[in-house]
CHARMM internal coordinates of N, CA and C (Angstrom, degrees):
IC EDIT
DIST 1 N 1 CA 1.4440
DIST 1 CA 1 C 1.5249
ANGL 1 N 1 CA 1 C 109.08
DIST 1 C 2 N 1.2795
ANGL 1 CA 1 C 2 N 117.42
DIHE 1 N 1 CA 1 C 2 N 126.46
DIST 2 N 2 CA 1.4561
ANGL 1 C 2 N 2 CA 122.46
DIHE 1 CA 1 C 2 N 2 CA -179.44
DIST 2 CA 2 C 1.5267
ANGL 2 N 2 CA 2 C 108.87
DIHE 1 C 2 N 2 CA 2 C -102.59
DIST 2 C 3 N 1.3310
ANGL 2 CA 2 C 3 N 114.81
DIHE 2 N 2 CA 2 C 3 N 125.81
DIST 3 N 3 CA 1.4620
ANGL 2 C 3 N 3 CA 119.77
DIHE 2 CA 2 C 3 N 3 CA 176.54
DIST 3 CA 3 C 1.5127
ANGL 3 N 3 CA 3 C 108.56
DIHE 2 C 3 N 3 CA 3 C -96.73
DIST 3 C 4 N 1.3009
ANGL 3 CA 3 C 4 N 116.72
DIHE 3 N 3 CA 3 C 4 N 130.54
DIST 4 N 4 CA 1.4534
ANGL 3 C 4 N 4 CA 120.65
DIHE 3 CA 3 C 4 N 4 CA 177.14
DIST 4 CA 4 C 1.5090
ANGL 4 N 4 CA 4 C 108.92
DIHE 3 C 4 N 4 CA 4 C -92.01
DIST 4 C 5 N 1.3201
ANGL 4 CA 4 C 5 N 115.92
DIHE 4 N 4 CA 4 C 5 N 121.00
DIST 5 N 5 CA 1.4590
ANGL 4 C 5 N 5 CA 122.68
DIHE 4 CA 4 C 5 N 5 CA -178.56
DIST 5 CA 5 C 1.5211
ANGL 5 N 5 CA 5 C 109.33
DIHE 4 C 5 N 5 CA 5 C -97.02
DIST 5 C 6 N 1.3131
ANGL 5 CA 5 C 6 N 116.99
DIHE 5 N 5 CA 5 C 6 N 153.08
DIST 6 N 6 CA 1.4652
ANGL 5 C 6 N 6 CA 119.48
DIHE 5 CA 5 C 6 N 6 CA 175.06
DIST 6 CA 6 C 1.5247
ANGL 6 N 6 CA 6 C 111.00
DIHE 5 C 6 N 6 CA 6 C -60.29
DIST 6 C 7 N 1.2937
ANGL 6 CA 6 C 7 N 115.94
DIHE 6 N 6 CA 6 C 7 N 149.01
DIST 7 N 7 CA 1.4641
ANGL 6 C 7 N 7 CA 121.45
DIHE 6 CA 6 C 7 N 7 CA -176.62
DIST 7 CA 7 C 1.5266
ANGL 7 N 7 CA 7 C 113.28
DIHE 6 C 7 N 7 CA 7 C -68.38
DIST 7 C 8 N 1.3358
ANGL 7 CA 7 C 8 N 118.37
DIHE 7 N 7 CA 7 C 8 N -20.33
DIST 8 N 8 CA 1.4639
ANGL 7 C 8 N 8 CA 119.57
DIHE 7 CA 7 C 8 N 8 CA -174.68
DIST 8 CA 8 C 1.5245
ANGL 8 N 8 CA 8 C 112.68
DIHE 7 C 8 N 8 CA 8 C -86.01
DIST 8 C 9 N 1.3382
ANGL 8 CA 8 C 9 N 119.91
DIHE 8 N 8 CA 8 C 9 N -3.04
DIST 9 N 9 CA 1.4607
ANGL 8 C 9 N 9 CA 121.32
DIHE 8 CA 8 C 9 N 9 CA 177.43
DIST 9 CA 9 C 1.5207
ANGL 9 N 9 CA 9 C 109.47
DIHE 8 C 9 N 9 CA 9 C -74.80
DIST 9 C 10 N 1.3524
ANGL 9 CA 9 C 10 N 115.54
DIHE 9 N 9 CA 9 C 10 N 141.58
DIST 10 N 10 CA 1.4708
ANGL 9 C 10 N 10 CA 118.32
DIHE 9 CA 9 C 10 N 10 CA 178.57
DIST 10 CA 10 C 1.5342
ANGL 10 N 10 CA 10 C 110.36
DIHE 9 C 10 N 10 CA 10 C -66.25
DIST 10 C 11 N 1.2920
ANGL 10 CA 10 C 11 N 115.73
DIHE 10 N 10 CA 10 C 11 N 139.42
DIST 11 N 11 CA 1.4595
ANGL 10 C 11 N 11 CA 121.71
DIHE 10 CA 10 C 11 N 11 CA -177.99
DIST 11 CA 11 C 1.5177
ANGL 11 N 11 CA 11 C 107.95
DIHE 10 C 11 N 11 CA 11 C -134.25
DIST 11 C 12 N 1.3383
ANGL 11 CA 11 C 12 N 116.52
DIHE 11 N 11 CA 11 C 12 N 127.98
DIST 12 N 12 CA 1.4586
ANGL 11 C 12 N 12 CA 121.37
DIHE 11 CA 11 C 12 N 12 CA 176.98
DIST 12 CA 12 C 1.5144
ANGL 12 N 12 CA 12 C 108.24
DIHE 11 C 12 N 12 CA 12 C -105.93
DIST 12 C 13 N 1.3149
ANGL 12 CA 12 C 13 N 116.06
DIHE 12 N 12 CA 12 C 13 N 137.05
DIST 13 N 13 CA 1.4681
ANGL 12 C 13 N 13 CA 120.65
DIHE 12 CA 12 C 13 N 13 CA -179.66
DIST 13 CA 13 C 1.5187
ANGL 13 N 13 CA 13 C 109.64
DIHE 12 C 13 N 13 CA 13 C -119.98
DIST 13 C 14 N 1.3313
ANGL 13 CA 13 C 14 N 114.50
DIHE 13 N 13 CA 13 C 14 N 138.17
DIST 14 N 14 CA 1.4583
ANGL 13 C 14 N 14 CA 122.05
DIHE 13 CA 13 C 14 N 14 CA 177.97
DIST 14 CA 14 C 1.5223
ANGL 14 N 14 CA 14 C 108.78
DIHE 13 C 14 N 14 CA 14 C -130.10
DIST 14 C 15 N 1.3115
ANGL 14 CA 14 C 15 N 116.12
DIHE 14 N 14 CA 14 C 15 N 163.39
DIST 15 N 15 CA 1.4737
ANGL 14 C 15 N 15 CA 123.29
DIHE 14 CA 14 C 15 N 15 CA 177.01
DIST 15 CA 15 C 1.5189
ANGL 15 N 15 CA 15 C 111.19
DIHE 14 C 15 N 15 CA 15 C 55.63
DIST 15 C 16 N 1.3011
ANGL 15 CA 15 C 16 N 115.97
DIHE 15 N 15 CA 15 C 16 N 45.89
DIST 16 N 16 CA 1.4507
ANGL 15 C 16 N 16 CA 119.84
DIHE 15 CA 15 C 16 N 16 CA 177.07
DIST 16 CA 16 C 1.5143
ANGL 16 N 16 CA 16 C 114.10
DIHE 15 C 16 N 16 CA 16 C 68.05
DIST 16 C 17 N 1.3228
ANGL 16 CA 16 C 17 N 117.52
DIHE 16 N 16 CA 16 C 17 N 27.05
DIST 17 N 17 CA 1.4488
ANGL 16 C 17 N 17 CA 121.28
DIHE 16 CA 16 C 17 N 17 CA 178.31
DIST 17 CA 17 C 1.5229
ANGL 17 N 17 CA 17 C 114.78
DIHE 16 C 17 N 17 CA 17 C 91.92
DIST 17 C 18 N 1.3438
ANGL 17 CA 17 C 18 N 116.97
DIHE 17 N 17 CA 17 C 18 N 0.05
DIST 18 N 18 CA 1.4651
ANGL 17 C 18 N 18 CA 119.51
DIHE 17 CA 17 C 18 N 18 CA 179.61
DIST 18 CA 18 C 1.5248
ANGL 18 N 18 CA 18 C 112.21
DIHE 17 C 18 N 18 CA 18 C -74.82
DIST 18 C 19 N 1.3435
ANGL 18 CA 18 C 19 N 117.05
DIHE 18 N 18 CA 18 C 19 N -28.41
DIST 19 N 19 CA 1.4624
ANGL 18 C 19 N 19 CA 121.85
DIHE 18 CA 18 C 19 N 19 CA 179.25
DIST 19 CA 19 C 1.5130
ANGL 19 N 19 CA 19 C 107.79
DIHE 18 C 19 N 19 CA 19 C -114.20
DIST 19 C 20 N 1.3315
ANGL 19 CA 19 C 20 N 116.59
DIHE 19 N 19 CA 19 C 20 N 123.99
DIST 20 N 20 CA 1.4568
ANGL 19 C 20 N 20 CA 122.22
DIHE 19 CA 19 C 20 N 20 CA 178.76
DIST 20 CA 20 C 1.5241
ANGL 20 N 20 CA 20 C 109.30
DIHE 19 C 20 N 20 CA 20 C -117.03
DIST 20 C 21 N 1.3280
ANGL 20 CA 20 C 21 N 116.72
DIHE 20 N 20 CA 20 C 21 N 133.96
DIST 21 N 21 CA 1.4606
ANGL 20 C 21 N 21 CA 121.78
DIHE 20 CA 20 C 21 N 21 CA -177.88
DIST 21 CA 21 C 1.5164
ANGL 21 N 21 CA 21 C 108.57
DIHE 20 C 21 N 21 CA 21 C -120.68
DIST 21 C 22 N 1.3326
ANGL 21 CA 21 C 22 N 115.56
DIHE 21 N 21 CA 21 C 22 N 128.32
DIST 22 N 22 CA 1.4608
ANGL 21 C 22 N 22 CA 122.08
DIHE 21 CA 21 C 22 N 22 CA 176.22
DIST 22 CA 22 C 1.5174
ANGL 22 N 22 CA 22 C 108.45
DIHE 21 C 22 N 22 CA 22 C -118.73
DIST 22 C 23 N 1.3179
ANGL 22 CA 22 C 23 N 118.40
DIHE 22 N 22 CA 22 C 23 N 150.17
DIST 23 N 23 CA 1.4650
ANGL 22 C 23 N 23 CA 119.24
DIHE 22 CA 22 C 23 N 23 CA 175.34
DIST 23 CA 23 C 1.5196
ANGL 23 N 23 CA 23 C 110.27
DIHE 22 C 23 N 23 CA 23 C -67.01
DIST 23 C 24 N 1.3092
ANGL 23 CA 23 C 24 N 116.60
DIHE 23 N 23 CA 23 C 24 N 145.66
DIST 24 N 24 CA 1.4541
ANGL 23 C 24 N 24 CA 119.50
DIHE 23 CA 23 C 24 N 24 CA -179.53
DIST 24 CA 24 C 1.5105
ANGL 24 N 24 CA 24 C 111.27
DIHE 23 C 24 N 24 CA 24 C 176.66
DIST 24 C 25 N 1.3218
ANGL 24 CA 24 C 25 N 115.38
DIHE 24 N 24 CA 24 C 25 N -170.71
DIST 25 N 25 CA 1.4533
ANGL 24 C 25 N 25 CA 121.38
DIHE 24 CA 24 C 25 N 25 CA -179.34
DIST 25 CA 25 C 1.5171
ANGL 25 N 25 CA 25 C 110.19
DIHE 24 C 25 N 25 CA 25 C -104.53
DIST 25 C 26 N 1.3321
ANGL 25 CA 25 C 26 N 114.57
DIHE 25 N 25 CA 25 C 26 N 158.73
DIST 26 N 26 CA 1.4590
ANGL 25 C 26 N 26 CA 120.52
DIHE 25 CA 25 C 26 N 26 CA 174.66
DIST 26 CA 26 C 1.5233
ANGL 26 N 26 CA 26 C 107.37
DIHE 25 C 26 N 26 CA 26 C -84.89
DIST 26 C 27 N 1.3193
ANGL 26 CA 26 C 27 N 117.51
DIHE 26 N 26 CA 26 C 27 N 134.79
DIST 27 N 27 CA 1.4531
ANGL 26 C 27 N 27 CA 121.79
DIHE 26 CA 26 C 27 N 27 CA -179.94
DIST 27 CA 27 C 1.5221
ANGL 27 N 27 CA 27 C 111.15
DIHE 26 C 27 N 27 CA 27 C -61.11
DIST 27 C 28 N 1.3383
ANGL 27 CA 27 C 28 N 115.85
DIHE 27 N 27 CA 27 C 28 N 148.23
DIST 28 N 28 CA 1.4665
ANGL 27 C 28 N 28 CA 120.41
DIHE 27 CA 27 C 28 N 28 CA -178.70
DIST 28 CA 28 C 1.5224
ANGL 28 N 28 CA 28 C 111.61
DIHE 27 C 28 N 28 CA 28 C -63.10
DIST 28 C 29 N 1.3237
ANGL 28 CA 28 C 29 N 117.91
DIHE 28 N 28 CA 28 C 29 N -39.12
DIST 29 N 29 CA 1.4591
ANGL 28 C 29 N 29 CA 119.90
DIHE 28 CA 28 C 29 N 29 CA -178.74
DIST 29 CA 29 C 1.5236
ANGL 29 N 29 CA 29 C 110.76
DIHE 28 C 29 N 29 CA 29 C -63.36
DIST 29 C 30 N 1.3278
ANGL 29 CA 29 C 30 N 116.97
DIHE 29 N 29 CA 29 C 30 N -33.35
DIST 30 N 30 CA 1.4534
ANGL 29 C 30 N 30 CA 119.75
DIHE 29 CA 29 C 30 N 30 CA 179.37
DIST 30 CA 30 C 1.5277
ANGL 30 N 30 CA 30 C 110.28
DIHE 29 C 30 N 30 CA 30 C -72.55
DIST 30 C 31 N 1.3211
ANGL 30 CA 30 C 31 N 117.86
DIHE 30 N 30 CA 30 C 31 N -36.42
DIST 31 N 31 CA 1.4610
ANGL 30 C 31 N 31 CA 120.81
DIHE 30 CA 30 C 31 N 31 CA 175.05
DIST 31 CA 31 C 1.5264
ANGL 31 N 31 CA 31 C 110.78
DIHE 30 C 31 N 31 CA 31 C -63.60
DIST 31 C 32 N 1.3342
ANGL 31 CA 31 C 32 N 116.71
DIHE 31 N 31 CA 31 C 32 N -37.92
DIST 32 N 32 CA 1.4699
ANGL 31 C 32 N 32 CA 120.41
DIHE 31 CA 31 C 32 N 32 CA 177.08
DIST 32 CA 32 C 1.5295
ANGL 32 N 32 CA 32 C 109.93
DIHE 31 C 32 N 32 CA 32 C -65.10
DIST 32 C 33 N 1.3085
ANGL 32 CA 32 C 33 N 117.70
DIHE 32 N 32 CA 32 C 33 N -41.26
DIST 33 N 33 CA 1.4612
ANGL 32 C 33 N 33 CA 121.08
DIHE 32 CA 32 C 33 N 33 CA 178.16
DIST 33 CA 33 C 1.5253
ANGL 33 N 33 CA 33 C 110.20
DIHE 32 C 33 N 33 CA 33 C -61.69
DIST 33 C 34 N 1.3301
ANGL 33 CA 33 C 34 N 117.74
DIHE 33 N 33 CA 33 C 34 N -44.23
DIST 34 N 34 CA 1.4679
ANGL 33 C 34 N 34 CA 121.07
DIHE 33 CA 33 C 34 N 34 CA 177.42
DIST 34 CA 34 C 1.5219
ANGL 34 N 34 CA 34 C 111.13
DIHE 33 C 34 N 34 CA 34 C -59.59
DIST 34 C 35 N 1.3309
ANGL 34 CA 34 C 35 N 117.52
DIHE 34 N 34 CA 34 C 35 N -44.36
DIST 35 N 35 CA 1.4631
ANGL 34 C 35 N 35 CA 121.72
DIHE 34 CA 34 C 35 N 35 CA -178.98
DIST 35 CA 35 C 1.5257
ANGL 35 N 35 CA 35 C 110.89
DIHE 34 C 35 N 35 CA 35 C -64.32
DIST 35 C 36 N 1.3342
ANGL 35 CA 35 C 36 N 117.26
DIHE 35 N 35 CA 35 C 36 N -44.06
DIST 36 N 36 CA 1.4696
ANGL 35 C 36 N 36 CA 120.62
DIHE 35 CA 35 C 36 N 36 CA 179.70
DIST 36 CA 36 C 1.5261
ANGL 36 N 36 CA 36 C 110.35
DIHE 35 C 36 N 36 CA 36 C -63.87
DIST 36 C 37 N 1.3125
ANGL 36 CA 36 C 37 N 117.77
DIHE 36 N 36 CA 36 C 37 N -41.89
DIST 37 N 37 CA 1.4648
ANGL 36 C 37 N 37 CA 120.22
DIHE 36 CA 36 C 37 N 37 CA 178.46
DIST 37 CA 37 C 1.5188
ANGL 37 N 37 CA 37 C 111.80
DIHE 36 C 37 N 37 CA 37 C -64.59
DIST 37 C 38 N 1.3236
ANGL 37 CA 37 C 38 N 117.58
DIHE 37 N 37 CA 37 C 38 N -37.60
DIST 38 N 38 CA 1.4613
ANGL 37 C 38 N 38 CA 120.67
DIHE 37 CA 37 C 38 N 38 CA 178.40
DIST 38 CA 38 C 1.5254
ANGL 38 N 38 CA 38 C 110.85
DIHE 37 C 38 N 38 CA 38 C -65.74
DIST 38 C 39 N 1.3334
ANGL 38 CA 38 C 39 N 117.18
DIHE 38 N 38 CA 38 C 39 N -44.94
DIST 39 N 39 CA 1.4658
ANGL 38 C 39 N 39 CA 120.84
DIHE 38 CA 38 C 39 N 39 CA 178.75
DIST 39 CA 39 C 1.5282
ANGL 39 N 39 CA 39 C 110.23
DIHE 38 C 39 N 39 CA 39 C -63.91
DIST 39 C 40 N 1.3271
ANGL 39 CA 39 C 40 N 117.37
DIHE 39 N 39 CA 39 C 40 N -44.37
DIST 40 N 40 CA 1.4508
ANGL 39 C 40 N 40 CA 120.66
DIHE 39 CA 39 C 40 N 40 CA 178.38
DIST 40 CA 40 C 1.5397
ANGL 40 N 40 CA 40 C 110.44
DIHE 39 C 40 N 40 CA 40 C -61.63
DIST 40 C 41 N 1.3256
ANGL 40 CA 40 C 41 N 117.56
DIHE 40 N 40 CA 40 C 41 N -40.53
DIST 41 N 41 CA 1.4631
ANGL 40 C 41 N 41 CA 120.65
DIHE 40 CA 40 C 41 N 41 CA -179.86
DIST 41 CA 41 C 1.5193
ANGL 41 N 41 CA 41 C 112.28
DIHE 40 C 41 N 41 CA 41 C -62.57
DIST 41 C 42 N 1.3246
ANGL 41 CA 41 C 42 N 117.69
DIHE 41 N 41 CA 41 C 42 N -41.95
DIST 42 N 42 CA 1.4639
ANGL 41 C 42 N 42 CA 120.96
DIHE 41 CA 41 C 42 N 42 CA 178.24
DIST 42 CA 42 C 1.5219
ANGL 42 N 42 CA 42 C 110.11
DIHE 41 C 42 N 42 CA 42 C -66.56
DIST 42 C 43 N 1.3294
ANGL 42 CA 42 C 43 N 117.17
DIHE 42 N 42 CA 42 C 43 N -43.66
DIST 43 N 43 CA 1.4636
ANGL 42 C 43 N 43 CA 120.74
DIHE 42 CA 42 C 43 N 43 CA 177.54
DIST 43 CA 43 C 1.5271
ANGL 43 N 43 CA 43 C 110.37
DIHE 42 C 43 N 43 CA 43 C -59.56
DIST 43 C 44 N 1.3164
ANGL 43 CA 43 C 44 N 117.13
DIHE 43 N 43 CA 43 C 44 N -46.94
DIST 44 N 44 CA 1.4557
ANGL 43 C 44 N 44 CA 121.75
DIHE 43 CA 43 C 44 N 44 CA -178.49
DIST 44 CA 44 C 1.5196
ANGL 44 N 44 CA 44 C 111.00
DIHE 43 C 44 N 44 CA 44 C -61.92
DIST 44 C 45 N 1.3283
ANGL 44 CA 44 C 45 N 116.07
DIHE 44 N 44 CA 44 C 45 N -39.46
DIST 45 N 45 CA 1.4620
ANGL 44 C 45 N 45 CA 120.76
DIHE 44 CA 44 C 45 N 45 CA -179.99
DIST 45 CA 45 C 1.5199
ANGL 45 N 45 CA 45 C 110.80
DIHE 44 C 45 N 45 CA 45 C -58.08
DIST 45 C 46 N 1.3267
ANGL 45 CA 45 C 46 N 116.98
DIHE 45 N 45 CA 45 C 46 N -45.92
DIST 46 N 46 CA 1.4583
ANGL 45 C 46 N 46 CA 120.39
DIHE 45 CA 45 C 46 N 46 CA -176.92
DIST 46 CA 46 C 1.5314
ANGL 46 N 46 CA 46 C 113.08
DIHE 45 C 46 N 46 CA 46 C -84.17
DIST 46 C 47 N 1.3097
ANGL 46 CA 46 C 47 N 118.89
DIHE 46 N 46 CA 46 C 47 N -31.79
DIST 47 N 47 CA 1.4634
ANGL 46 C 47 N 47 CA 121.71
DIHE 46 CA 46 C 47 N 47 CA -174.61
DIST 47 CA 47 C 1.5380
ANGL 47 N 47 CA 47 C 112.61
DIHE 46 C 47 N 47 CA 47 C -84.75
DIST 47 C 48 N 1.2999
ANGL 47 CA 47 C 48 N 117.57
DIHE 47 N 47 CA 47 C 48 N -35.29
DIST 48 N 48 CA 1.4678
ANGL 47 C 48 N 48 CA 119.69
DIHE 47 CA 47 C 48 N 48 CA -170.14
DIST 48 CA 48 C 1.5194
ANGL 48 N 48 CA 48 C 115.03
DIHE 47 C 48 N 48 CA 48 C -112.85
DIST 48 C 49 N 1.3161
ANGL 48 CA 48 C 49 N 119.58
DIHE 48 N 48 CA 48 C 49 N -11.68
DIST 49 N 49 CA 1.4506
ANGL 48 C 49 N 49 CA 121.51
DIHE 48 CA 48 C 49 N 49 CA -177.43
DIST 49 CA 49 C 1.5133
ANGL 49 N 49 CA 49 C 111.90
DIHE 48 C 49 N 49 CA 49 C -104.86
DIST 49 C 50 N 1.2994
ANGL 49 CA 49 C 50 N 116.60
DIHE 49 N 49 CA 49 C 50 N 46.53
DIST 50 N 50 CA 1.4644
ANGL 49 C 50 N 50 CA 119.63
DIHE 49 CA 49 C 50 N 50 CA 178.33
DIST 50 CA 50 C 1.5196
ANGL 50 N 50 CA 50 C 108.74
DIHE 49 C 50 N 50 CA 50 C -79.44
DIST 50 C 51 N 1.3158
ANGL 50 CA 50 C 51 N 115.46
DIHE 50 N 50 CA 50 C 51 N 129.48
DIST 51 N 51 CA 1.4670
ANGL 50 C 51 N 51 CA 120.40
DIHE 50 CA 50 C 51 N 51 CA 179.81
DIST 51 CA 51 C 1.5236
ANGL 51 N 51 CA 51 C 108.43
DIHE 50 C 51 N 51 CA 51 C -84.95
DIST 51 C 52 N 1.3226
ANGL 51 CA 51 C 52 N 116.17
DIHE 51 N 51 CA 51 C 52 N 130.56
DIST 52 N 52 CA 1.4720
ANGL 51 C 52 N 52 CA 120.28
DIHE 51 CA 51 C 52 N 52 CA -178.67
DIST 52 CA 52 C 1.5003
ANGL 52 N 52 CA 52 C 111.52
DIHE 51 C 52 N 52 CA 52 C -78.66
END
COOR INIT
IC SEED 1 N 1 CA 1 C
IC BUILD
């Protein structure tokens, strides 16, 4: 789904215009993914990296 943004919003282009960045918020599901990965990383650090 393509959202059409107003023309007056600032737009940054990288890689010759292939990547476009608009100001906005991070989706909630992505924040949940970040939080789960952080918790898993801390658990893994203590549970699986025991030095013999």
